[in-house]
Backbone bond lengths (Angstrom), bond angles and torsions (degrees), N, CA, C in turn:
res aa  C-N    CA-C-N  psi(-1)  N-CA   C-N-CA  omega(-1)  CA-C   N-CA-C  phi
1 M - - - 1.496 - - 1.559 106.70 -
2 N 1.349 113.12 134.58 1.453 116.38 -179.61 1.613 110.80 -84.62
3 I 1.319 114.73 163.23 1.455 120.88 -173.28 1.517 111.37 -61.41
4 N 1.316 121.00 -34.94 1.466 124.71 -177.48 1.534 106.14 -70.31
5 T 1.323 119.10 -46.35 1.488 117.83 175.69 1.519 114.50 -61.57
6 Q 1.330 116.05 -41.23 1.486 119.51 175.02 1.472 110.10 -56.23
7 T 1.373 116.27 -51.27 1.465 119.46 -176.55 1.610 112.40 -62.39
8 E 1.382 114.67 -36.49 1.390 112.64 175.44 1.496 116.34 -72.24
9 L 1.313 120.03 -27.91 1.471 125.59 169.53 1.440 113.47 -63.87
10 E 1.406 115.81 -49.56 1.388 119.02 176.54 1.540 116.93 -60.96
11 A 1.299 112.57 -38.40 1.460 118.30 175.83 1.515 112.60 -63.89
12 A 1.346 115.57 -45.51 1.503 120.32 177.52 1.539 108.17 -62.62
13 A 1.120 122.23 -39.08 1.519 125.51 178.33 1.504 110.42 -64.60
14 F 1.354 118.44 -45.64 1.404 121.31 172.11 1.415 117.03 -56.62
15 R 1.347 115.54 -48.22 1.490 122.41 179.44 1.535 108.61 -60.36
16 Q 1.325 119.99 -36.30 1.423 122.56 179.67 1.532 110.44 -70.57
17 L 1.318 119.22 -34.98 1.466 126.80 179.17 1.582 105.59 -65.54
18 V 1.282 113.26 -54.09 1.501 117.30 -179.20 1.550 112.68 -58.42
19 S 1.348 115.99 -40.25 1.403 119.73 -179.87 1.522 111.00 -68.00
20 H 1.372 116.91 -39.10 1.423 120.99 176.06 1.519 112.76 -61.08
21 L 1.329 117.75 -40.78 1.439 122.66 -177.00 1.604 105.74 -69.95
22 Q 1.257 115.04 -39.96 1.497 118.48 178.79 1.503 111.87 -62.38
23 R 1.303 117.31 -35.60 1.466 119.86 -177.67 1.556 109.50 -77.80
24 H 1.351 118.66 -22.28 1.409 122.55 -174.43 1.563 112.41 -115.22
25 N 1.424 110.48 65.72 1.385 120.51 178.66 1.473 113.81 -62.05
26 E 1.341 116.98 -20.40 1.526 124.36 -176.82 1.576 106.84 -66.11
27 V 1.298 116.54 -24.60 1.495 120.91 -176.49 1.566 106.04 -80.47
28 Q 1.245 115.04 112.95 1.471 120.76 179.97 1.440 114.48 -79.16
29 N 1.243 120.66 149.99 1.492 120.71 -174.99 1.549 108.80 -70.90
30 I 1.303 123.40 -27.73 1.422 115.31 170.96 1.521 113.71 -64.79
31 D 1.332 117.67 -33.89 1.417 118.47 177.42 1.563 109.35 -61.86
32 L 1.317 116.27 -42.60 1.475 121.14 177.55 1.548 109.92 -60.49
33 M 1.278 119.04 -40.73 1.430 125.69 -178.45 1.571 108.29 -65.10
34 I 1.279 116.43 -44.39 1.434 122.31 -179.94 1.497 112.83 -63.14
35 L 1.319 112.28 -49.96 1.558 115.67 -178.10 1.497 116.24 -85.37
36 A 1.351 118.54 -29.41 1.474 112.82 -172.86 1.622 106.67 -126.62
37 D 1.266 124.64 -3.39 1.455 129.64 177.80 1.639 107.57 66.26
38 F 1.308 118.61 30.52 1.449 120.56 170.43 1.575 102.70 -156.26
39 C 1.397 110.99 163.26 1.466 114.28 179.08 1.562 104.70 -146.84
40 R 1.251 116.33 -171.61 1.486 122.55 177.18 1.468 113.75 -59.13
41 N 1.323 115.47 -37.38 1.537 118.64 178.08 1.594 111.26 -69.01
42 C 1.365 113.76 -34.68 1.490 114.47 173.72 1.549 108.70 -60.65
43 L 1.384 116.83 -46.01 1.476 116.15 -175.79 1.461 111.27 -64.11
44 A 1.361 118.19 -36.12 1.489 121.23 173.83 1.492 112.27 -61.50
45 K 1.330 118.41 -42.47 1.438 121.15 176.80 1.491 112.07 -59.50
46 W 1.381 115.82 -46.43 1.460 121.80 -176.29 1.552 108.39 -65.18
47 Y 1.426 113.83 -38.53 1.437 117.17 177.79 1.529 115.48 -63.52
48 A 1.409 115.71 -43.40 1.457 120.95 177.69 1.506 108.51 -65.94
49 A 1.336 121.50 -38.05 1.453 120.83 178.99 1.490 116.14 -68.20
50 A 1.408 114.31 -36.22 1.410 117.41 174.59 1.559 111.58 -65.42
51 A 1.396 118.43 -40.30 1.359 123.71 175.31 1.631 110.27 -58.34
52 A 1.266 112.38 -49.10 1.508 117.21 177.69 1.478 113.32 -60.20
53 E 1.296 122.44 -36.57 1.437 123.54 176.82 1.466 113.72 -66.06
54 R 1.368 116.28 -26.28 1.421 120.62 177.46 1.553 117.07 -101.94
55 G 1.326 108.76 14.53 1.528 112.98 178.17 1.490 116.31 75.23
56 V 1.347 117.49 13.16 1.498 120.16 178.97 1.476 109.76 -91.70
57 D 1.257 115.54 132.86 1.492 123.12 -176.64 1.519 113.12 -85.20
58 I 1.376 115.27 80.38 1.419 120.87 174.73 1.524 107.87 -127.40
59 D 1.316 117.74 121.85 1.455 123.38 178.17 1.567 110.86 -83.23
60 Y 1.396 112.30 171.36 1.419 116.19 176.73 1.533 117.55 -55.12
61 E 1.366 112.37 -41.47 1.440 113.86 -177.55 1.536 113.17 -71.33
62 Q 1.358 118.44 -33.76 1.451 119.07 172.66 1.550 112.35 -65.37
63 A 1.361 112.32 -36.03 1.504 116.36 178.88 1.548 109.25 -65.79
64 R 1.391 114.05 -38.60 1.478 117.29 -179.93 1.574 110.01 -59.07
65 E 1.346 113.35 -42.45 1.403 118.18 -177.61 1.506 112.43 -65.37
66 V 1.334 118.86 -30.99 1.449 122.77 173.80 1.559 109.62 -67.20
67 I 1.341 119.87 -43.16 1.390 125.21 -177.47 1.572 111.86 -70.08
68 Y 1.378 110.63 -48.48 1.525 115.33 -171.94 1.579 109.49 -83.79
69 G 1.386 118.29 -12.44 1.419 119.08 -178.54 1.573 117.51 75.39
70 M 1.331 110.32 11.74 1.489 122.78 -176.37 1.529 105.55 -174.94
71 P 1.372 112.99 161.88 1.454 113.91 177.36 1.616 110.21 -57.91
72 Y 1.276 113.46 143.17 1.451 117.01 -179.75 1.505 118.85 -49.99
73 K 1.379 112.80 -45.80 1.465 115.60 179.82 1.446 113.69 -62.22
74 E 1.316 119.00 -31.72 1.475 121.17 176.57 1.478 110.21 -68.75
75 W 1.347 117.47 -42.87 1.467 119.37 179.64 1.488 106.89 -65.61
76 K 1.286 120.02 -44.98 1.501 121.12 -177.10 1.540 109.31 -59.93
77 D 1.275 120.15 -43.82 1.464 125.89 -178.82 1.549 107.51 -66.68
78 K 1.198 120.37 -34.69 1.588 124.49 -175.46 1.424 111.84 -81.40
79 Y 1.417 113.25 -42.56 1.579 115.37 -163.61 1.519 113.15 -125.34
80 Q 1.293 120.79 -24.90 1.444 117.68 -173.76 1.562 109.68 -77.40
81 S 1.283 114.11 134.68 1.487 121.32 172.80 1.515 107.85 -113.64
82 E 1.340 111.61 159.55 1.466 119.14 178.14 1.588 109.76 -59.12
83 A 1.190 115.24 138.25 1.578 118.09 174.35 1.526 106.25 -65.64
84 T 1.315 112.02 136.03 1.499 118.93 172.90 1.485 111.07 -77.71
85 A 1.353 113.71 162.12 1.475 117.58 175.23 1.476 115.64 -56.39
86 E 1.337 115.50 -34.25 1.454 122.19 176.67 1.531 113.39 -65.15
87 Q 1.356 111.04 -46.96 1.409 114.36 176.30 1.512 116.08 -59.92
88 L 1.368 114.05 -44.23 1.530 121.59 -178.90 1.532 105.71 -61.82
89 A 1.303 118.94 -41.33 1.519 122.94 -177.09 1.497 109.52 -64.43
90 A 1.416 114.78 -45.38 1.498 119.94 -179.43 1.551 108.40 -65.21
91 Y 1.255 119.25 -38.16 1.439 123.13 -177.52 1.588 107.14 -64.32
92 E 1.412 112.01 -47.90 1.531 115.07 178.19 1.493 113.35 -59.74
93 R 1.301 116.33 -39.92 1.503 120.09 177.05 1.492 109.84 -59.21
94 K 1.351 116.03 -44.88 1.411 119.06 -178.71 1.536 110.05 -63.15
95 Q 1.239 119.29 -44.29 1.471 121.72 178.81 1.548 112.08 -63.56
96 Q 1.344 116.83 -37.89 1.416 118.18 -179.91 1.607 112.63 -69.08
97 A 1.330 112.84 -33.65 1.392 121.43 176.98 1.590 114.02 -62.54
98 K 1.253 109.69 -33.69 1.513 119.00 179.65 1.502 113.36 -73.19
99 S 1.395 115.66 -23.41 1.490 119.16 -179.62 1.507 114.24 -74.36
């Protein structure tokens, strides 16, 4: 496989992942962090970093809008719920296991 085809496939898979996360707003970021050790904010940070590496002027908030499909504050107000005690405990266990 040539590099252009590989890049196209990776980009298509990334777009599908972002679209999937946008359709599943019921999945909270803390759940993603517990299960997969990354969340929508991580994707936005990686997106902004990739842009910076290529000299493209996209800041973190702009990257968040790409990932969330709307301004982060709007997504947070519409979809984010308070983390439960169980979620926080699971997240803490995950962090301790990494140490």
